[in-house]
Backbone as CSV, one residue per row, in Angstrom:
resi,resn,N_x,N_y,N_z,CA_x,CA_y,CA_z,C_x,C_y,C_z
1,UNK,103.741,127.912,86.338,102.488,127.146,86.386,102.792,125.674,86.171
2,UNK,102.208,124.819,87.012,102.470,123.383,86.931,101.888,122.803,85.651
3,UNK,102.586,121.839,85.076,102.124,121.149,83.879,101.009,120.196,84.282
4,UNK,99.843,120.328,83.652,98.699,119.498,84.004,98.933,118.028,83.697
5,UNK,99.906,117.732,82.838,100.194,116.345,82.494,101.264,115.731,83.386
6,UNK,101.824,116.520,84.310,102.900,116.027,85.170,102.338,115.171,86.299
7,UNK,102.930,114.003,86.565,102.500,113.185,87.709,102.774,113.919,89.018
8,UNK,102.087,113.521,90.067,102.190,114.219,91.344,103.585,114.158,91.959
9,UNK,104.336,113.097,91.693,105.681,112.990,92.255,106.694,113.873,91.536
10,UNK,106.349,114.357,90.361,107.290,115.136,89.564,107.665,116.427,90.298
11,UNK,108.962,116.635,90.492,109.445,117.841,91.135,109.498,117.779,92.650
12,UNK,109.226,116.595,93.233,109.214,116.484,94.687,110.539,115.954,95.230
13,UNK,110.765,116.211,96.511,111.875,115.632,97.250,111.301,114.691,98.309
14,UNK,111.762,113.459,98.345,111.313,112.470,99.314,112.433,112.222,100.316
15,UNK,112.075,112.108,101.578,113.056,111.869,102.629,112.915,110.422,103.093
16,UNK,114.003,109.664,103.015,113.964,108.230,103.298,115.105,107.858,104.236
17,UNK,114.856,106.910,105.123,115.884,106.371,106.007,116.781,105.441,105.184
18,UNK,118.000,105.876,104.891,118.907,105.093,104.050,119.258,103.758,104.687
19,UNK,119.378,103.733,106.015,119.704,102.484,106.695,118.621,101.444,106.533
20,UNK,117.381,101.876,106.650,116.270,100.940,106.470,116.171,100.478,105.012
21,UNK,116.481,101.369,104.101,116.436,100.982,102.696,117.501,99.926,102.400
22,UNK,118.693,100.092,102.948,119.744,99.095,102.765,119.322,97.757,103.397
23,UNK,118.709,97.821,104.584,118.258,96.600,105.249,117.201,95.886,104.425
24,UNK,116.312,96.644,103.788,115.292,96.041,102.935,115.939,95.317,101.758
25,UNK,116.916,95.948,101.133,117.607,95.316,100.012,118.271,94.008,100.441
26,UNK,118.854,94.010,101.616,119.537,92.812,102.087,118.536,91.717,102.455
27,UNK,117.354,92.095,102.918,116.312,91.082,103.170,115.850,90.458,101.857
28,UNK,115.738,91.270,100.824,115.362,90.739,99.517,116.425,89.767,98.998
29,UNK,117.696,90.099,99.227,118.782,89.208,98.819,118.718,87.907,99.600
30,UNK,118.360,87.969,100.876,118.242,86.757,101.685,117.199,85.813,101.101
31,UNK,116.130,86.373,100.558,115.105,85.551,99.908,115.685,84.882,98.664
32,UNK,116.456,85.641,97.885,117.096,85.074,96.701,118.078,83.980,97.088
33,UNK,118.794,84.177,98.181,119.750,83.174,98.644,119.038,81.877,98.993
34,UNK,117.910,81.994,99.670,117.123,80.817,100.042,116.640,80.056,98.823
35,UNK,116.311,80.790,97.772,115.817,80.152,96.543,116.939,79.627,95.662
36,UNK,118.195,79.910,96.048,119.337,79.400,95.284,119.686,80.227,94.068
37,UNK,119.266,81.483,94.013,119.576,82.336,92.862,121.086,82.581,92.787
38,UNK,121.713,82.372,91.625,123.167,82.506,91.511,123.676,83.933,91.722
39,UNK,122.814,84.941,91.532,123.249,86.330,91.655,123.210,86.828,93.093
40,UNK,122.679,86.014,94.024,122.459,86.483,95.390,123.753,86.924,96.065
41,UNK,124.839,86.175,95.886,126.099,86.516,96.529,126.632,87.861,96.083
42,UNK,126.601,88.109,94.776,127.100,89.378,94.247,126.229,90.540,94.718
43,UNK,124.924,90.333,94.769,124.028,91.384,95.238,124.264,91.676,96.718
44,UNK,124.460,90.630,97.506,124.696,90.823,98.930,125.993,91.605,99.162
45,UNK,127.006,91.294,98.378,128.269,92.023,98.495,128.084,93.487,98.111
46,UNK,127.309,93.737,97.060,127.063,95.113,96.624,126.315,95.895,97.699
47,UNK,125.223,95.335,98.201,124.387,96.060,99.153,125.065,96.226,100.510
48,UNK,126.041,95.373,100.807,126.747,95.480,102.067,127.987,96.356,102.016
49,UNK,128.382,96.769,100.817,129.599,97.573,100.659,129.424,98.954,101.282
50,UNK,130.487,99.442,101.907,130.420,100.735,102.591,130.151,101.883,101.637
51,UNK,130.617,101.764,100.384,130.439,102.858,99.428,129.160,102.723,98.596
52,UNK,128.334,101.724,98.887,127.073,101.577,98.151,126.033,102.538,98.710
53,UNK,125.381,103.288,97.827,124.343,104.235,98.219,122.971,103.638,97.888
54,UNK,122.247,103.130,98.873,120.949,102.514,98.586,119.943,103.495,98.003
55,UNK,120.113,104.782,98.302,119.170,105.767,97.774,119.408,106.057,96.295
56,UNK,120.618,105.776,95.805,120.874,105.945,94.368,120.082,104.901,93.580
57,UNK,120.080,103.662,94.072,119.284,102.623,93.417,117.800,102.911,93.558
58,UNK,117.385,103.367,94.740,115.976,103.684,94.954,115.527,104.793,94.006
59,UNK,116.337,105.826,93.866,115.989,106.935,92.973,115.864,106.465,91.535
60,UNK,116.834,105.673,91.077,116.791,105.171,89.700,115.565,104.307,89.470
61,UNK,115.198,103.509,90.466,114.048,102.616,90.321,112.741,103.393,90.338
62,UNK,112.612,104.372,91.218,111.392,105.187,91.265,111.211,105.946,89.954
63,UNK,112.302,106.455,89.395,112.246,107.215,88.141,112.157,106.310,86.917
64,UNK,112.265,104.991,87.103,112.319,104.035,85.994,113.458,104.402,85.038
65,UNK,114.584,104.762,85.630,115.758,105.211,84.889,116.626,103.994,84.551
66,UNK,116.336,103.344,83.442,117.042,102.132,83.059,118.547,102.340,82.891
67,UNK,119.009,103.403,82.209,120.460,103.610,82.089,121.164,103.714,83.437
68,UNK,120.541,104.364,84.419,121.163,104.497,85.736,121.276,103.147,86.425
69,UNK,120.237,102.316,86.312,120.292,100.970,86.902,121.364,100.140,86.208
70,UNK,121.440,100.251,84.882,122.452,99.507,84.133,123.861,99.934,84.514
71,UNK,124.044,101.229,84.783,125.367,101.726,85.184,125.762,101.155,86.539
72,UNK,124.814,101.115,87.496,125.089,100.530,88.802,125.425,99.047,88.676
73,UNK,124.698,98.352,87.809,124.933,96.926,87.615,126.293,96.674,86.985
74,UNK,126.677,97.513,86.030,127.965,97.338,85.359,129.125,97.543,86.330
75,UNK,128.989,98.520,87.216,130.043,98.776,88.193,130.238,97.586,89.123
76,UNK,129.132,96.905,89.453,129.202,95.766,90.366,129.306,94.430,89.633
77,UNK,129.319,94.491,88.294,129.388,93.279,87.467,128.235,92.328,87.785
78,UNK,127.051,92.896,87.796,125.822,92.159,88.081,124.886,92.291,86.891
79,UNK,124.119,91.263,86.626,123.130,91.306,85.554,122.157,92.456,85.824
80,UNK,122.045,93.375,84.871,121.209,94.565,85.067,119.740,94.206,85.270
81,UNK,119.268,93.164,84.603,117.860,92.791,84.743,117.555,92.302,86.158
82,UNK,118.514,91.605,86.772,118.325,91.127,88.150,118.310,92.314,89.114
83,UNK,119.245,93.233,88.943,119.284,94.415,89.813,118.017,95.247,89.643
84,UNK,117.513,95.322,88.429,116.290,96.089,88.176,115.105,95.490,88.917
85,UNK,115.002,94.155,88.935,113.890,93.493,89.624,113.977,93.731,91.132
86,UNK,115.176,93.561,91.697,115.354,93.788,93.135,115.109,95.261,93.466
87,UNK,115.626,96.159,92.637,115.407,97.574,92.860,113.940,97.944,92.811
88,UNK,113.211,97.358,91.863,111.774,97.616,91.757,111.049,97.159,93.019
89,UNK,111.369,95.937,93.484,110.723,95.423,94.695,110.986,96.337,95.886
90,UNK,112.180,96.914,95.941,112.552,97.784,97.060,111.883,99.151,96.990
91,UNK,111.287,99.500,95.859,110.568,100.779,95.765,109.150,100.686,96.313
92,UNK,108.612,99.477,96.408,107.187,99.330,96.692,106.753,99.961,98.020
93,UNK,107.479,99.760,99.138,107.016,100.410,100.374,106.911,101.928,100.256
94,UNK,107.901,102.547,99.616,107.880,103.994,99.449,106.745,104.427,98.537
95,UNK,106.608,103.777,97.389,105.581,104.180,96.435,104.173,103.907,96.966
96,UNK,103.999,102.815,97.692,102.688,102.528,98.267,102.329,103.563,99.331
97,UNK,103.329,103.995,100.116,103.085,105.048,101.107,102.697,106.353,100.410
98,UNK,103.390,106.670,99.321,103.052,107.872,98.546,101.648,107.754,97.963
99,UNK,101.309,106.551,97.503,99.986,106.327,96.932,98.878,106.548,97.944
100,UNK,99.096,106.095,99.178,98.093,106.311,100.223,97.937,107.807,100.521
101,UNK,99.056,108.522,100.569,99.006,109.968,100.835,98.300,110.728,99.716
102,UNK,98.439,110.242,98.491,97.919,110.972,97.326,96.538,110.498,96.880
103,UNK,95.960,109.538,97.590,94.708,108.933,97.137,93.610,109.957,96.910
104,UNK,93.401,110.853,97.860,92.325,111.837,97.723,92.635,112.862,96.639
105,UNK,93.908,113.212,96.496,94.294,114.155,95.446,94.018,113.570,94.071
106,UNK,94.284,112.280,93.910,94.044,111.621,92.627,92.552,111.541,92.339
107,UNK,91.770,111.225,93.365,90.318,111.124,93.183,89.696,112.459,92.788
108,UNK,90.282,113.554,93.237,89.705,114.875,92.977,90.160,115.480,91.650
109,UNK,91.127,114.854,90.988,91.606,115.385,89.710,90.924,114.678,88.550
110,UNK,90.839,115.358,87.439,90.277,114.751,86.234,91.428,114.305,85.341
111,UNK,92.081,113.243,85.767,93.257,112.748,85.059,92.806,112.042,83.784
112,UNK,93.305,112.478,82.643,92.861,111.941,81.362,93.924,111.119,80.650
113,UNK,95.056,110.909,81.312,96.178,110.234,80.656,96.208,108.750,81.016
114,UNK,96.911,107.973,80.191,96.973,106.538,80.414,98.008,106.125,81.430
115,UNK,98.941,107.006,81.766,99.966,106.656,82.747,99.538,107.111,84.140
116,UNK,100.191,106.537,85.156,99.797,106.768,86.544,99.903,108.243,86.917
117,UNK,98.876,108.815,87.537,98.907,110.227,87.922,99.852,110.520,89.078
118,UNK,100.380,109.488,89.727,101.324,109.698,90.820,102.760,109.438,90.401
119,UNK,103.045,108.234,89.864,104.442,107.846,89.623,104.800,107.681,88.152
120,UNK,103.857,107.912,87.251,104.092,107.903,85.801,104.263,106.520,85.197
121,UNK,104.028,105.462,85.968,104.132,104.116,85.405,102.942,103.842,84.488
122,UNK,103.161,103.002,83.491,102.042,102.542,82.679,101.190,101.591,83.512
123,UNK,99.894,101.513,83.273,99.033,100.661,84.102,99.401,99.188,83.975
124,UNK,99.281,98.484,85.091,99.511,97.040,85.101,98.292,96.306,84.564
125,UNK,97.125,96.748,84.993,95.854,96.157,84.586,94.801,97.252,84.464
126,UNK,93.696,96.902,83.818,92.500,97.738,83.867,91.405,96.927,84.550
127,UNK,90.681,97.569,85.454,89.554,96.923,86.123,88.250,97.396,85.488
128,UNK,87.312,96.481,85.324,85.932,96.843,84.998,85.141,96.545,86.267
129,UNK,84.780,97.607,86.992,84.275,97.450,88.352,82.755,97.408,88.446
130,UNK,82.282,96.393,89.167,80.896,96.319,89.590,79.869,96.318,88.487
131,UNK,78.615,96.515,88.889,77.512,96.517,87.934,77.578,97.716,87.005
132,UNK,78.141,98.817,87.488,78.264,100.014,86.657,79.349,99.863,85.600
133,UNK,80.223,98.869,85.772,81.302,98.565,84.836,82.178,99.795,84.579
134,UNK,82.541,100.469,85.675,83.479,101.588,85.573,84.829,101.060,85.107
135,UNK,85.460,101.777,84.186,86.749,101.362,83.638,87.842,102.126,84.373
136,UNK,88.655,101.406,85.134,89.661,102.030,86.000,91.029,101.410,85.723
137,UNK,92.009,102.248,85.416,93.375,101.784,85.230,94.049,101.682,86.592
138,UNK,94.904,100.668,86.764,95.568,100.448,88.049,97.079,100.358,87.879
139,UNK,97.787,101.036,88.770,99.239,101.017,88.781,99.724,99.918,89.717
140,UNK,100.630,99.086,89.242,101.174,98.011,90.056,102.361,98.426,90.883
141,UNK,102.725,99.705,90.854,103.860,100.206,91.650,103.374,100.941,92.906
142,UNK,102.415,101.836,92.747,101.925,102.608,93.892,100.475,102.297,94.223
143,UNK,99.848,101.396,93.452,98.472,100.934,93.662,97.415,101.983,93.345
144,UNK,97.796,103.104,92.738,96.819,104.132,92.383,95.856,103.613,91.324
145,UNK,94.656,104.182,91.310,93.663,103.851,90.294,93.032,105.125,89.762
146,UNK,92.728,105.137,88.466,92.120,106.333,87.870,91.230,105.911,86.710
147,UNK,90.079,106.588,86.607,89.118,106.265,85.552,89.661,106.710,84.202
148,UNK,89.294,105.943,83.176,89.789,106.213,81.832,88.696,105.880,80.832
149,UNK,88.817,106.437,79.628,87.850,106.156,78.570,87.966,104.682,78.170
150,UNK,86.913,103.924,78.339,86.987,102.480,78.161,87.394,102.077,76.755
151,UNK,86.981,102.815,75.755,87.284,102.421,74.383,88.497,103.146,73.811
152,UNK,89.308,103.749,74.668,90.524,104.404,74.216,91.745,103.590,74.592
153,UNK,92.847,103.810,73.881,94.101,103.132,74.195,94.836,103.915,75.278
154,UNK,95.205,103.240,76.360,95.896,103.910,77.464,97.290,104.363,77.065
155,UNK,97.870,103.735,76.048,99.258,104.017,75.695,99.406,105.149,74.675
156,UNK,98.605,105.126,73.633,98.744,106.166,72.608,97.557,107.122,72.563
157,UNK,96.474,106.800,73.287,95.315,107.671,73.340,94.345,107.511,72.182
158,UNK,94.633,106.621,71.246,93.749,106.449,70.092,92.364,105.970,70.532
159,UNK,91.321,106.576,69.941,89.950,106.137,70.190,89.296,105.643,68.905
160,UNK,90.126,105.330,67.927,89.639,104.783,66.666,89.200,103.341,66.891
161,UNK,87.897,103.109,66.811,87.378,101.788,67.112,87.850,100.724,66.124
162,UNK,88.220,101.139,64.925,88.708,100.178,63.934,90.066,99.599,64.325
163,UNK,90.795,100.324,65.167,92.122,99.855,65.563,92.122,99.154,66.919
164,UNK,90.959,99.067,67.580,90.871,98.463,68.899,90.289,97.058,68.804
165,UNK,90.823,96.146,69.595,90.328,94.779,69.631,90.760,94.114,70.916
166,UNK,90.551,92.812,71.011,90.996,92.103,72.211,91.116,90.613,71.932
167,UNK,91.908,89.959,72.783,92.026,88.505,72.795,91.422,88.004,74.099
168,UNK,90.666,86.925,74.026,90.074,86.346,75.225,89.624,84.925,74.934
169,UNK,89.619,84.108,75.976,89.004,82.794,75.859,87.499,82.998,75.719
170,UNK,86.830,82.147,74.948,85.412,82.324,74.654,84.584,82.492,75.923
171,UNK,84.877,81.681,76.954,84.081,81.709,78.177,84.469,82.841,79.114
172,UNK,85.522,83.605,78.770,85.994,84.684,79.648,85.933,86.054,78.984
173,UNK,85.171,86.180,77.915,85.167,87.428,77.157,84.736,88.627,77.999
174,UNK,83.844,88.411,78.968,83.332,89.518,79.775,84.100,89.703,81.081
175,UNK,85.001,88.779,81.391,85.675,88.843,82.697,87.185,89.021,82.612
176,UNK,87.807,88.605,81.519,89.263,88.701,81.441,89.681,88.708,79.975
177,UNK,90.448,89.703,79.590,90.848,89.827,78.194,92.139,90.634,78.080
178,UNK,92.758,90.578,76.917,93.896,91.442,76.593,93.433,92.396,75.499
179,UNK,93.220,93.651,75.850,92.809,94.660,74.876,94.034,95.097,74.082
180,UNK,93.880,95.212,72.766,95.017,95.543,71.909,94.691,96.743,71.029
181,UNK,95.729,97.452,70.623,95.590,98.643,69.785,96.496,98.497,68.566
182,UNK,95.899,98.545,67.378,96.693,98.443,66.154,97.374,99.751,65.796
183,UNK,97.003,100.845,66.463,97.657,102.132,66.186,99.073,102.166,66.758
184,UNK,99.255,101.592,67.948,100.581,101.601,68.578,101.106,100.203,68.868
185,UNK,100.280,99.185,68.585,100.636,97.776,68.830,100.899,97.513,70.316
186,UNK,100.161,98.223,71.174,100.238,97.976,72.602,99.098,97.078,73.054
187,UNK,99.244,96.505,74.245,98.156,95.709,74.806,98.056,95.961,76.309
188,UNK,96.854,95.780,76.843,96.593,95.986,78.259,95.587,94.931,78.716
189,UNK,95.916,94.241,79.796,95.006,93.228,80.324,93.876,93.885,81.119
190,UNK,92.672,93.352,80.964,91.486,93.883,81.617,90.786,92.775,82.374
191,UNK,90.408,93.052,83.627,89.716,92.053,84.442,88.471,92.669,85.052
192,UNK,87.441,91.856,85.212,86.215,92.302,85.867,86.371,92.120,87.373
193,UNK,85.988,93.129,88.150,86.092,93.063,89.607,84.815,93.609,90.237
194,UNK,84.568,93.211,91.480,83.434,93.764,92.215,83.767,95.151,92.756
195,UNK,85.039,95.361,93.082,85.501,96.634,93.618,86.986,96.768,93.389
196,UNK,87.621,97.793,93.972,89.062,97.984,93.777,89.860,96.808,94.323
197,UNK,90.814,96.334,93.551,91.704,95.276,94.008,92.758,95.854,94.945
198,UNK,93.117,95.092,95.983,94.245,95.486,96.818,95.515,95.298,96.004
199,UNK,96.635,95.836,96.481,97.877,95.712,95.729,98.270,94.244,95.579
200,UNK,98.056,93.430,96.604,98.402,92.009,96.494,97.498,91.305,95.495
201,UNK,96.212,91.638,95.505,95.283,91.050,94.537,95.619,91.499,93.120
202,UNK,96.006,92.751,92.981,96.361,93.292,91.669,97.544,92.539,91.069
203,UNK,98.587,92.360,91.868,99.774,91.656,91.379,99.478,90.189,91.132
204,UNK,98.611,89.591,91.966,98.247,88.185,91.758,97.457,88.022,90.468
205,UNK,96.509,88.910,90.209,95.738,88.840,88.955,96.657,88.973,87.745
206,UNK,97.664,89.818,87.883,98.632,89.991,86.798,99.346,88.671,86.518
207,UNK,99.786,87.983,87.569,100.496,86.714,87.405,99.562,85.616,86.895
208,UNK,98.316,85.635,87.338,97.374,84.587,86.957,96.890,84.712,85.517
209,UNK,97.209,85.796,84.867,96.749,86.018,83.488,97.909,86.063,82.498
210,UNK,98.985,85.339,82.801,100.158,85.358,81.928,99.845,84.833,80.533
211,UNK,98.839,83.959,80.425,98.512,83.439,79.091,98.023,84.546,78.167
212,UNK,97.436,85.607,78.731,97.022,86.746,77.918,98.238,87.515,77.405
213,UNK,99.257,87.643,78.263,100.500,88.281,77.816,101.111,87.496,76.665
214,UNK,101.173,86.173,76.823,101.780,85.324,75.796,101.023,85.453,74.485
215,UNK,99.697,85.419,74.555,98.887,85.512,73.341,99.102,86.845,72.634
216,UNK,99.061,87.939,73.393,99.245,89.257,72.787,100.629,89.392,72.172
217,UNK,101.650,88.939,72.884,103.022,89.045,72.378,103.215,88.194,71.133
218,UNK,102.638,87.008,71.131,102.759,86.133,69.957,102.108,86.737,68.722
219,UNK,101.152,87.634,68.918,100.481,88.292,67.788,101.081,89.665,67.477
220,UNK,102.246,89.961,68.056,102.965,91.179,67.685,102.672,92.404,68.518
221,UNK,101.974,92.245,69.654,101.682,93.381,70.518,102.661,93.391,71.696
222,UNK,102.854,94.554,72.302,103.803,94.665,73.411,103.404,95.828,74.307
223,UNK,103.920,95.799,75.521,103.757,96.935,76.423,104.901,97.922,76.174
224,UNK,104.697,99.204,76.433,105.769,100.187,76.206,107.017,99.830,77.014
225,UNK,108.182,99.999,76.408,109.428,99.681,77.097,110.150,100.933,77.607
226,UNK,109.507,102.072,77.502,110.071,103.323,78.037,109.026,103.988,78.931
227,UNK,109.476,104.751,79.934,108.525,105.423,80.834,107.641,106.417,80.089
228,UNK,106.474,106.658,80.654,105.540,107.600,80.039,105.959,109.045,80.253
229,UNK,106.733,109.292,81.314,107.092,110.660,81.689,108.504,110.644,82.255
230,UNK,109.287,111.662,81.909,110.637,111.788,82.448,110.528,112.390,83.848
231,UNK,110.360,111.524,84.825,110.058,111.940,86.188,111.279,112.543,86.877
232,UNK,111.115,113.741,87.413,112.151,114.364,88.232,111.746,114.221,89.691
233,UNK,112.484,113.418,90.424,112.217,113.242,91.841,113.555,113.071,92.546
234,UNK,113.679,113.672,93.716,114.928,113.586,94.480,114.657,112.849,95.776
235,UNK,115.559,111.950,96.134,115.430,111.189,97.383,116.648,111.479,98.234
236,UNK,116.400,112.018,99.417,117.489,112.413,100.303,117.425,111.610,101.605
237,UNK,118.588,111.423,102.239,118.597,110.638,103.482,117.998,111.403,104.648
238,UNK,117.335,110.675,105.508,116.748,111.258,106.704,117.824,111.480,107.759
239,UNK,117.761,112.613,108.427,118.696,112.888,109.519,118.431,111.935,110.674
240,UNK,119.462,111.668,111.472,119.352,110.682,112.551,118.223,111.020,113.516
241,UNK,118.071,112.275,113.876,117.027,112.638,114.830,115.639,112.467,114.224
242,UNK,115.535,112.671,112.877,114.254,112.479,112.205,113.896,111.009,112.168
243,UNK,114.905,110.125,112.040,114.649,108.695,112.014,113.981,108.260,113.311
244,UNK,114.459,108.773,114.447,113.867,108.393,115.727,112.473,109.002,115.874
245,UNK,112.335,110.241,115.409,111.064,110.934,115.628,109.961,110.424,114.714
246,UNK,110.320,110.067,113.473,109.300,109.731,112.490,109.187,108.238,112.227
247,UNK,109.976,107.425,112.886,109.884,105.994,112.672,110.422,105.568,111.331
248,UNK,111.296,106.371,110.735,111.901,105.972,109.472,111.332,106.657,108.252
249,UNK,110.222,107.442,108.425,109.600,108.080,107.267,109.324,109.540,107.570
250,UNK,109.249,110.320,106.546,108.898,111.731,106.699,108.060,112.136,105.500
251,UNK,107.173,113.070,105.699,106.333,113.536,104.592,107.185,114.205,103.530
252,UNK,106.694,114.194,102.285,107.437,114.825,101.199,106.816,116.181,100.878
253,UNK,107.588,117.015,100.231,107.137,118.386,99.955,107.592,118.812,98.570
254,UNK,107.027,119.918,98.104,107.451,120.490,96.835,108.640,121.399,97.075
């Protein structure tokens, strides 16, 4: 029997075109090269090496497996934090495609947890939507959204009102804030929206509210530094004939 707390990707096998994944990584490096990033040369050499497996990095990034990313970085003598950022960016097309496929499944489930029902990431933001002020958590990796108890902590689940609070500018109390929990010392940014934010809008709102992150961190609050779920997912290369037939992608299965 499936665990009701398991994200939808848990236990799945995803089929990915390894060649396209390598090309994506190299395009990301080209952007770093243009910006003058000192790590770009080492990353380009790594991603271009014949023995480099782009799906190993993709798997580690999808699973949020920090030790695996650090091991890859150590082998290539690259800063692990830089490789983690590039690896994360390279997961977005796959995770967004999975999110679109799983949208109706997520809407039909009564997900009660604070982490993403698809990929197990902690929410990037919480939206307070429309006149009804529905409280919806949003994932910045796969763009999934799920309703949650507005006065509960997404990270530890505490609903003790004495431990809940927020930081906000006086004129933005109803539109933008950093909700904090004294039970786990976590914080989550909340924004008012008319409707669901697109993935680009979601990431932009996250960047535009960095002062809330700074304020929360300066007061001793932090976001979780470990994944919410030990995600088991396998990523295998697409066969050559499947690449031509499917345009580089194939549906995933249990």
